[in-house]
Residue, then its C-alpha position, 0 to 999 in steps of 0.5 A: c585096660g585103661h582103668a586106673a586102681s588107687t590105693l589109699y592107705k591110712l597110717h596111724a600116728g604112733q607108729t615108729a620111725s623104723w616101722l614106717s621106714d619098713l612100710l615105705i619100702a613095702f609102698g615102693l613094691l606095691a606102688s609098682q604094681l598099681d597105677k597110683l598109690v596114695v598115702a592118706t594120713d592126718d599125721k604131718r610126720i608121716y605125710d612129709a616121710v611119703i613125700a620125702f621117698g617120692g610117694n604120693a600122700v594127701m592130708t586129711s582131717e583129724s575129724c575122720n573117724n575111721g579109715t573108710e572116712r579118710c579114704l573117702e576124704v581122699l577120693q574126693t580130694l582127688r576127684d576135685r583135682g580132675e582125677k577119676y578112678d574105677i577102683v579104689v582099695n582101702i588098705q589099713v594097718a591094724 
């Protein structure tokens, strides 16, 4: 079917490097099953780590109150870039 799916993933800034490394491996596995996976974060360290392993990341405003707002901000950014998605999945770590 030609529909793209996007997962926007919010990470919390206080997580350890080891935890982040494990999560990035999981992203790689998940990304292989999706048309596009985007990490949404307001933390430059997380952004840099995702970009370093070849992933897609978008910096968001620190003013987002929750993951849903962060997801919407990234979706709007992607739309401004001309990308269109029929399905968006917002996955958050508690």
